[in-house]
N, C-alpha and C positions, 0 to 999 in steps of 0.2 A: 230635748224631750217629745218632739216630736217623731225621733226613731226610734227612740225607749215603747213609745203608747204603740207606734205601728206594728212592735216588735210583739207587743203584749196581745194585742188584736188575734186572734187565729181563725182570720178569714178573708175573703176579698170582698170588697164592698168600694159600689162607687166606680164602675168602669176599673179605669187606670190610673185613676188617684191612689187608691188604695187596693193596689193588687200582689198575692202571694203565690211564690210558684207551690210552695210548700203547704199552703191553703185554698186552692185556687175558686174554692163556691162559698156564695152568702150561708152564714147561718143566724138566722134571723132568730131561730130558740134559744142560743147563747148570748149573740150580741147585739141584737135590739136594743142597745143602750149606748149612753156618753161614756166616754172615757174621760175619766180626771185624774190630774197631776196634782201632787203638792208635796210639798219640802217637810219632813218628821222633824221633831227636836235638835236630831243628830246632823239635820242638813241633810240626810239622804230622801233622794227621790223616792215616793211613794203613789203606786197607781191603783186604783179602784174603779170598779164600775157603779153608776148611778142611773137605776131607771127610768125608763119612758112610757109612760103609755101610749098603746099603738093610735096613730093617726093615719087619715085619706087626706090625700092634697086633689083636689078637683083640679084639672089642667083641661083647657080648653084651646085644643089643638089646633085650632083654625086661626087662633090670634098668632100675629106676626113677632109680637114682642118676645117670644121665648127661643128665639133666633133658632129654630130646627126646621130640618126636611120633614115634612108632610108627606107621605105617600097615598 
């Protein structure tokens, strides 16, 4: 299921977590959404997009809890 969803999403996102050579760029216009999978009445896998509202996550780069290097 994860592989099917990854192939359905035609973009790269989250660094190396989801990177496609054939679609190397992020495309928020088309793919800023959740991907959902479910089985239909015949037991076949169906993929569909579920929209989400844009959001901003405030990050305090001075906090050690993020476990990232700050320059």
